[in-house]
N, C-alpha and C positions, 0 to 999 in steps of 0.2 A: 623528896621521895627517893631519888637515886636508883642506882643499879643494885640489885640485891645478890645477884650471882653472876658476876663478870667471869668469862672463861677465855683464857688466852691459849690457843692451840700452837704447838711447835712440831706439827707434822708428825714424823716418825719418832720424835723424842717424847710424845705425849702432850700433856696440858698442864696448866697452872691456874688455879682458880682461888681467888680471895673469897673466903666464906666466914662470916660472923668475925671472930678475932683470930682466924687461922689462915694459913696458906696450904692448900691442897695441891700437891704434885703427883699426878697420875701418869704412869708410863703408858706407852702406846701398845696396841695390839701388834703382834709380829705377823707381818703380811708380806706377800710377794706383790709388789706394786706393778700393775700393768698400765694404769692411767689415773694419776692423781686428780684429774679434773673433777670438781664437785665434792671432794672430800670434806671441806670446811662447811660447805652447805648441808651435807649429809650429817655432820657432827652436830651442827645447830639444830637441824630438824629432829635429830633423835632425842636430844635434850629437851626441846619443846614438846615433842610428842609424850615423853615419860612425865614431864612437869604437868602437862595438861591432865593426864591421868591421875597423878598425885593430887592435884587441886581439886579434883572432883570428890575427894575423900577428906581433905583437911586444908585449912588456911596456910598461907605461906609462913606465917609466924610459927606454925607447929611443924614445919619441915626440919628435920634433924640431920645431923651430919651423915648418918648412914643412908638417909634418902638422897642426899646430895651426891654421896659417892656412887650410888646406883644410877642417878641421872647422867652423871659424867661418863660412867662405864658404858652406858647404853649408847650415848652419843658417839662415844669413840668407836664402839662396835659398829654402828652405822657408817661412820667415816671410813673404817677399815674395810667393810664390805664393799663400799663404793669404789676403792681403788683396784679391786681385784678383777674389775671388768672395764671394758672400753666404754666410754660414756658416763654420763653423770648419774644414772638412775638404774640400769640394769641389774647390778649387784646387790642393790639395797632392798632386801626383803626381810620381812620379820622373821621368816625362818632362818635366813642367814645370819642375821644379827643374834638371835637366840643361840644358835650353834656356835658362833664365836665366843659368846658369854660362857657358854657350857665348856668349851675347850680351854679358854684363856682367862676366864673371870677370876679364878682364885689366885692366879699369878698376878693379875693387875691389881687386885685388893692387897695382896701381901706385899707387893712392891710400892704401894701408895705411901707417900710420906705426908704427914700432917704436922705442921710447925706453927707455934703461936706467934703472933705479930709482935709480941713484946719480948 
């Protein structure tokens, strides 16, 4: 069975995720870090939240690269929202995550690199 979407976070450098036969490298959101506590948990929670929404509409086998890029970006936005407040949860709201994606999402996607494994 195995892990289908491993994600390796590198904090302020972004993340790396092997998916299918590719490696996705996605840059981080640009933030003023106040408290990094909980950022990794918020990242995972954001990815799982968007994945649960996606899996209500389609099977994982029908999840495409653009879906994965959106999941990763949403997770990173949740992690970024987390670090702007003291504590692990006060900054992570759906409104804040949406605003970060509106403000920086195009840059994140344009700077994302996708490389083949071969």
